[in-house]
N, C-alpha and C positions, 0 to 999 in steps of 0.2 A: 621602625615599627610599620608593618604592612597595613595599608588602608583596607578597610572592610568594604566589600562591594555593597552598595546600597540595596536594601531589600526591595525586590520587585515582586509583589504578591501575585500579579498576573502570570509572570514567567514561572515562578515557583509552582503555581497551581497547575499550569500546563504540563510541566515536567513531572508532576505527580500522577498524571493520568496514565493508566495502563496503555491506552490507545497510542499516546504520544511515544511511549517506549517501544511499542511494536512498530510504529511507523518509522522511527529513527533507525531501528534495526533493519527494516525492509528497505529503506532508502540507502543505507550504507551498503547492504548486500547488492542492491541494484547497481550502484556505482562500481563495485568490484567486478560484477559479471559483465557489464556492457563494455568494459575495456577489452574483452576478448571478441566482441562482435567485429565483423569485417569493416574495413574503412568505407566500403561502398554503402554501408548502412548508416553512416553517420547522420545523414539528413532524413533517413527513413525510419526503420524500426527502432534504431537506437534513440533517436529524438523523441519518438512516440512514447517509448518506455520511460525515458527520463521525464518528459512533460507530465505524463500520467502520475508517476510516483511523486514528483515535486508538487503537483496539484493536490494530491492527497495529504502531503505533509502540511501544505498551507491550510487545507480544510480542517486538519486535525487541530491546528492552532486556533482556527476560527471557532470550532465547536467547543474548545476549552474556555472561551471567553464570551460566547454568544448566548443570548437568551433563546434564540431560535434554533435549538439543537436538532430537532427532528429533520428539518429540510437538509441541513448539512450532513447529517448521518446518512440520509437517503442518497445524497450525492456521493458520499464516500463509498457506500455500498455498490452503486453503479460503476464507479471508477475502479473498484476492486475487480468487478466482473470484466471490465475492459482490459485491465492489466493481465488478468488471467488469460484472455485471448492472445494478447501480445506475447506473453511468456510461452504459450503453446506454439505460436508461430515460430518463435526463436528456436524452440526444440525441433519442430518439424523441418526447419531450414538447416538444422544441425549446427546452430550457433552456440548452443549449450548442450551439455551432456545430460544424460538421464539423472545422474546424481545431482547436478545443479538444478534441474527441473524439480526434483523432489524437495530440495531445500527451499527453493523459491516458492513452490506451491504451498509448502508448510507455513512459510512466513505470511503468505497471502491469507491462508486459512485462519491463522492465529489472529491477524488483524481483523478479518471479517467476523470472526466469532465475537470479538469485543464490540465491533460496530453494531452487529445484529442484536446482541444481547442488550446493549445500552439502548438501542433504538426501540426494542420491544418494551422495555421498561417505561419508555416515554410515549408509547403508542404508535410507533412507526409501523406502517403496513409491512407485511412479510415480503422480503425481497429475495429470499433464498440464500444459499451459501456460495459466496464467490470462489471459495477454494475447491468446490466439488468438481470432480472429473478433470482437473487440470492435467493429471498424470496419464489419463487414458490415451493410449497410443492408437493411431490409425482410425479413430472414430470419424465417421462421415457426418457432414453438416446436414 
């Protein structure tokens, strides 16, 4: 007879969050894509993308159990904007194809929509959409 896993209400609660599911999907995709980055970027862009994404995964877990959700959601919103820039740089350096850019940008937008929607319901100040204009090619800063 197989032993039942003890019920962990906090873990189950986090896994039920839409944001958690989006972030797991985004994190999984990130690991798939960075495998194709050049080895010379291992300590540069690759590490920045990985750190940013894993920080957001950690913050997603924190927001699931914390009473101070607004601050964590704002941090997630800013980190999504930062990841947007990193993904755009990867595209401009030709480390990812336009197709991968579109998929990654879509995943960032989906996660950001959840973050912004949840944050607005809790009174978070408007931070904009982290997924906006990721795909825009050749835009000047």
